[in-house]
C-alpha positions as CSV (number, residue, x, y, z in Angstrom):
1,X,0.2,0.3,0.1
2,X,1.6,3.6,-0.8
3,X,1.8,6.2,1.5
4,X,-1.1,8.2,-0.4
5,X,-3.5,5.1,-0.3
6,X,-2.9,4.9,3.4
7,X,-3.6,8.6,4.0
8,X,-6.7,8.3,2.0
9,X,-7.9,5.2,3.7
10,X,-7.2,6.7,7.1
11,X,-9.1,9.8,6.4
12,X,-12.0,8.2,5.1
13,X,-12.1,5.7,7.6
14,X,-11.5,7.1,11.1
15,X,-11.7,3.9,12.7
16,X,-9.3,1.9,10.6
17,X,-7.0,-0.4,12.2
18,X,-4.5,-1.9,9.8
19,X,-2.3,-3.2,12.6
20,X,-5.0,-5.0,14.3
21,X,-6.1,-6.6,10.8
22,X,-2.5,-7.6,10.6
23,X,-2.7,-9.8,13.4
24,X,-6.2,-11.2,12.6
25,X,-4.8,-12.0,9.5
26,X,-1.8,-13.7,10.6
27,X,-3.7,-16.0,13.2
28,X,-6.7,-16.5,10.6
29,X,-4.0,-18.0,8.5
30,X,-3.6,-20.7,11.2
31,X,-7.1,-20.8,12.6
32,X,-9.2,-20.3,9.7
33,X,-13.1,-19.7,10.2
34,X,-12.5,-19.3,13.9
35,X,-13.8,-16.3,16.1
36,X,-12.1,-16.2,19.2
37,X,-13.2,-15.1,22.4
38,X,-11.3,-11.4,22.9
39,X,-11.0,-10.0,26.1
40,X,-10.9,-6.4,25.8
41,X,-9.4,-3.9,28.4
42,X,-11.7,-1.2,29.7
43,X,-11.5,2.1,28.2
44,X,-10.9,3.8,31.6
45,X,-8.1,1.6,32.5
46,X,-6.1,2.2,29.3
47,X,-2.9,4.2,29.6
48,X,-4.1,6.6,27.1
49,X,-7.1,7.7,29.5
50,X,-4.9,7.9,32.3
51,X,-5.2,4.1,33.5
52,X,-2.1,1.5,33.9
53,X,-3.2,-0.8,31.5
54,X,-1.3,-0.8,27.9
55,X,-2.7,-3.5,25.9
56,X,-6.2,-3.0,24.0
57,X,-7.0,-6.6,24.9
58,X,-6.3,-10.4,23.9
59,X,-7.7,-13.0,21.9
60,X,-8.1,-16.8,22.8
61,X,-7.9,-19.0,19.9
62,X,-9.3,-22.4,20.8
63,X,-6.5,-24.9,19.4
64,X,-7.8,-28.2,18.0
65,X,-4.7,-29.5,19.6
66,X,-6.1,-29.0,23.0
67,X,-5.0,-25.6,24.2
68,X,-6.0,-21.9,24.0
69,X,-3.3,-19.9,21.8
70,X,-3.7,-16.5,23.7
71,X,-2.5,-13.5,21.6
72,X,-2.0,-9.6,22.8
73,X,-3.3,-6.6,21.0
74,X,-1.2,-3.5,21.9
75,X,2.7,-4.1,21.8
76,X,2.4,-3.1,18.0
77,X,1.1,-0.2,16.4
78,X,-2.9,-1.1,16.0
79,X,-4.4,2.2,14.3
80,X,-4.0,4.0,11.5
81,X,-1.3,6.9,11.9
82,X,0.5,8.6,9.6
83,X,3.8,8.9,11.5
84,X,3.6,5.0,11.8
85,X,3.5,4.5,8.2
86,X,6.7,2.6,6.7
87,X,8.5,2.2,9.8
88,X,11.2,-0.5,10.4
89,X,9.1,-2.1,13.3
90,X,5.3,-1.9,14.1
91,X,5.3,-0.3,17.7
92,X,7.5,-2.5,19.7
93,X,7.8,-4.9,17.0
94,X,6.1,-7.7,18.4
95,X,3.0,-8.9,20.1
96,X,3.1,-11.8,22.9
97,X,1.4,-15.1,22.4
98,X,1.0,-18.1,24.7
99,X,-0.5,-21.6,24.6
100,X,-2.1,-22.6,27.6
101,X,-3.2,-26.0,28.2
102,X,-6.8,-25.1,29.2
103,X,-9.8,-26.3,27.5
104,X,-12.1,-23.1,28.2
105,X,-11.5,-19.2,28.3
106,X,-11.7,-19.0,32.2
107,X,-8.8,-21.0,32.8
108,X,-6.3,-18.9,30.4
109,X,-7.4,-15.6,31.7
110,X,-4.5,-15.6,34.1
111,X,-2.2,-15.4,31.1
112,X,-3.6,-12.3,30.0
113,X,-2.8,-10.8,33.2
114,X,0.7,-12.0,32.9
115,X,1.2,-10.4,29.5
116,X,-0.6,-7.1,30.6
117,X,2.1,-6.8,33.5
118,X,5.1,-7.4,31.0
119,X,3.2,-4.9,28.6
120,X,3.3,-2.5,31.7
121,X,7.1,-3.3,32.1
122,X,8.0,-2.6,28.5
123,X,6.0,0.9,28.2
124,X,7.3,2.3,31.6
125,X,11.0,1.1,31.2
126,X,11.6,1.3,27.5
127,X,12.9,-2.1,27.6
128,X,11.5,-4.6,25.0
129,X,11.7,-8.5,24.7
130,X,13.5,-10.4,21.9
131,X,13.7,-14.1,21.3
132,X,15.7,-16.2,23.3
133,X,15.1,-14.1,26.6
134,X,13.9,-15.1,29.9
135,X,11.8,-13.6,32.4
136,X,12.8,-14.6,36.0
137,X,10.3,-15.0,38.3
138,X,10.3,-14.2,42.2
139,X,9.7,-17.9,43.2
140,X,6.3,-17.8,43.1
141,X,3.7,-19.4,40.3
142,X,3.2,-17.4,37.1
143,X,-0.4,-18.0,37.9
144,X,-1.1,-16.6,41.2
145,X,-2.5,-18.9,43.6
146,X,-2.5,-22.0,41.6
147,X,0.2,-23.9,43.3
148,X,1.9,-24.3,39.7
149,X,5.7,-25.5,39.9
150,X,6.1,-23.0,37.1
151,X,7.7,-19.8,38.2
152,X,9.4,-17.9,35.2
153,X,9.3,-17.7,31.5
154,X,10.9,-18.2,28.3
155,X,10.8,-16.1,25.2
156,X,10.9,-17.7,22.1
157,X,9.1,-17.3,18.3
158,X,5.9,-18.5,18.2
159,X,6.2,-22.1,17.1
160,X,2.9,-21.9,14.6
161,X,2.6,-18.2,13.9
162,X,5.1,-16.5,11.4
163,X,6.1,-12.8,11.7
164,X,4.6,-10.5,8.9
165,X,5.6,-7.3,7.4
166,X,2.9,-4.6,7.6
167,X,2.2,-1.0,6.6
168,X,3.6,0.2,10.0
169,X,6.5,-2.4,9.7
170,X,7.7,-5.6,11.2
171,X,5.6,-7.2,13.5
172,X,6.6,-10.9,15.0
173,X,4.8,-13.1,17.7
174,X,7.1,-13.9,20.8
175,X,5.8,-16.9,22.5
176,X,5.8,-16.9,26.4
177,X,6.6,-20.4,27.9
178,X,6.5,-21.2,31.3
179,X,9.2,-23.2,33.3
180,X,10.2,-24.3,36.5
181,X,12.5,-22.6,39.2
182,X,15.2,-25.2,38.8
183,X,15.1,-24.6,35.1
184,X,15.3,-20.7,35.7
185,X,18.1,-20.9,38.2
186,X,19.9,-23.3,35.4
187,X,19.6,-20.7,33.0
188,X,20.6,-17.6,35.0
189,X,23.5,-19.2,37.0
190,X,25.7,-17.9,34.0
191,X,25.1,-15.0,32.4
192,X,27.4,-15.8,29.5
193,X,25.3,-19.1,28.7
194,X,22.2,-17.5,29.1
195,X,21.1,-17.6,25.3
196,X,22.6,-20.9,24.5
197,X,20.7,-22.5,27.7
198,X,17.8,-21.0,26.9
199,X,17.6,-22.5,23.3
200,X,18.8,-25.7,24.7
201,X,15.8,-25.7,27.3
202,X,13.3,-24.8,24.6
203,X,14.8,-27.7,22.6
204,X,14.3,-30.3,25.6
205,X,10.5,-29.0,26.0
206,X,9.8,-29.6,22.6
207,X,11.2,-32.9,22.5
208,X,9.6,-33.8,25.8
209,X,6.3,-32.0,26.2
210,X,5.6,-31.6,22.5
211,X,6.8,-29.3,19.6
212,X,4.1,-26.5,20.3
213,X,5.6,-25.5,23.7
214,X,2.7,-25.7,25.5
215,X,2.4,-23.9,29.1
216,X,0.7,-26.6,31.4
217,X,0.3,-25.3,34.9
218,X,0.4,-29.0,36.0
219,X,3.8,-29.8,34.8
220,X,5.9,-30.5,37.8
221,X,8.8,-32.1,36.0
222,X,12.1,-30.1,35.6
223,X,14.3,-30.9,32.5
224,X,17.7,-29.7,34.1
């Protein structure tokens, strides 16, 4: 789309959200015909209106493989803005995803809370995430009150949804993967080995728990 065509459409359609459409198209290619539940952030709670929520919401795609595939809306540039046209990356350049072993929407809402907290961290600190990083927890379950052994997160490229080039720039999908405290301790034990160990652990998890790297709060085994 040329800049002129972009401007013309933005002027004719004041609610146009090309970034949102790009996310929907990327997930629609994996889940054709699926209308996922969408958890929208209330308007007063959004940062642009004085609140402390930086995501517009999240959609929960029910995978036929038995998990909820959650994706955020708000880390990338969602709405038409001529200043965003033709950028190198759309917003922060990514949206977060997570695959949660849960048969229904209520069981996966904790993941949206985790993503909201990470979005707030990025927007307020200016520090974004990249593939093969890890988010160290504080020793408590990533789902508060769940009793889960998963306390920290890996950040890897989404195993199913590929990144795309949009009118606002590159948009990738970064998947969060829950890991246990022993796994987290092993990853961070030597900073010079962190990236290699994250890759190694992701490979172990793919080989033992499945290639989609589903986060299952019931997992108790550690692979280190």
